[in-house]
C-alpha positions as CSV (number, residue, x, y, z in Angstrom):
1,X,-0.3,0.0,-0.1
2,X,2.7,2.5,0.8
3,X,4.8,1.8,-2.7
4,X,1.2,2.4,-4.3
5,X,0.6,6.0,-2.2
6,X,4.4,6.5,-3.2
7,X,4.0,5.7,-6.6
8,X,0.6,8.5,-6.8
9,X,2.9,11.4,-5.1
10,X,5.7,10.5,-7.6
11,X,3.3,10.8,-10.3
12,X,1.4,14.0,-9.2
13,X,4.9,16.1,-8.5
14,X,6.2,15.2,-11.8
15,X,2.8,16.4,-13.3
16,X,3.5,19.6,-10.8
17,X,7.0,20.0,-11.6
18,X,6.3,19.5,-15.6
19,X,2.9,22.1,-14.8
20,X,5.4,24.4,-13.4
21,X,8.1,24.3,-16.2
22,X,5.9,25.3,-18.8
23,X,3.6,28.3,-17.3
24,X,6.0,29.6,-15.2
25,X,9.8,29.2,-16.6
26,X,10.2,32.5,-16.4
27,X,9.9,32.8,-12.8
28,X,13.2,32.0,-11.1
29,X,12.1,31.0,-7.5
30,X,9.1,28.8,-8.5
31,X,11.9,27.0,-10.8
32,X,14.2,26.4,-7.5
33,X,11.3,25.6,-5.9
34,X,10.1,22.2,-8.3
35,X,13.8,21.5,-8.6
36,X,13.9,21.5,-4.9
37,X,11.0,19.3,-4.9
38,X,12.4,16.7,-7.4
39,X,15.7,16.7,-5.1
40,X,14.0,15.6,-2.5
41,X,11.7,13.0,-4.4
42,X,15.3,11.1,-5.0
43,X,16.1,11.7,-2.1
44,X,12.9,10.2,-0.5
45,X,13.0,7.1,-3.0
46,X,16.6,6.1,-1.9
47,X,15.6,6.9,1.4
48,X,12.6,4.5,0.8
49,X,15.5,1.7,-0.5
50,X,17.4,2.1,2.4
51,X,14.6,1.4,4.7
52,X,14.1,-1.7,3.0
53,X,18.1,-3.1,3.3
54,X,18.8,-1.8,6.5
55,X,15.6,-3.5,7.5
56,X,13.3,-0.3,8.9
57,X,16.6,0.9,11.0
58,X,15.3,3.8,13.1
59,X,17.8,6.6,11.1
60,X,16.9,6.5,7.9
61,X,13.3,6.2,8.4
62,X,13.4,9.2,10.6
63,X,15.0,10.8,8.0
64,X,12.5,9.3,5.5
65,X,9.9,11.0,7.5
66,X,11.3,14.3,7.8
67,X,12.2,14.1,3.8
68,X,8.4,13.4,3.4
69,X,7.7,16.8,5.6
70,X,9.7,18.8,3.2
71,X,8.4,17.4,-0.4
72,X,4.7,18.9,1.1
73,X,6.2,21.8,2.7
74,X,8.2,22.4,-0.9
75,X,4.5,21.8,-2.6
76,X,3.1,24.1,-0.1
77,X,5.0,27.1,-0.8
78,X,5.2,25.9,-5.1
79,X,1.5,25.7,-4.5
80,X,0.8,29.9,-3.1
81,X,3.8,31.4,-5.0
82,X,2.1,29.8,-8.5
83,X,-1.0,31.2,-7.3
84,X,0.6,34.6,-6.2
85,X,-0.7,34.3,-2.9
86,X,0.5,37.3,-1.0
87,X,1.6,36.9,2.1
88,X,0.2,38.3,5.2
89,X,1.6,41.8,6.0
90,X,1.8,43.8,9.0
91,X,-0.5,46.7,9.6
92,X,1.0,50.5,10.3
93,X,-0.9,51.7,12.6
94,X,-1.1,55.9,12.7
95,X,-1.7,56.6,16.1
96,X,-1.8,60.4,15.9
97,X,-5.6,59.8,15.7
98,X,-5.9,58.0,18.9
99,X,-4.8,60.5,21.4
100,X,-6.5,63.5,21.1
101,X,-4.7,66.9,21.4
């Protein structure tokens, strides 16, 4: 079941990468993010194999989970950047009108 899920995630991630490279090739920050996602995916696959070879040793399993979280965070960043969702900005308060002169 895990390998099927991994195959689905891989297919979706590669589709996202192709989409970003096609539609946003000129936006360097997005290209960097998708390249990071591909690098994390490659590391994730290698770690998955290492987990099998080491009979589920704790360290590769832990790193596998951390890299998976990194893939999720990178995909969220790609989605937000591609949609041009602005980050919240702090509001400057004008206190001149709050205190009577």
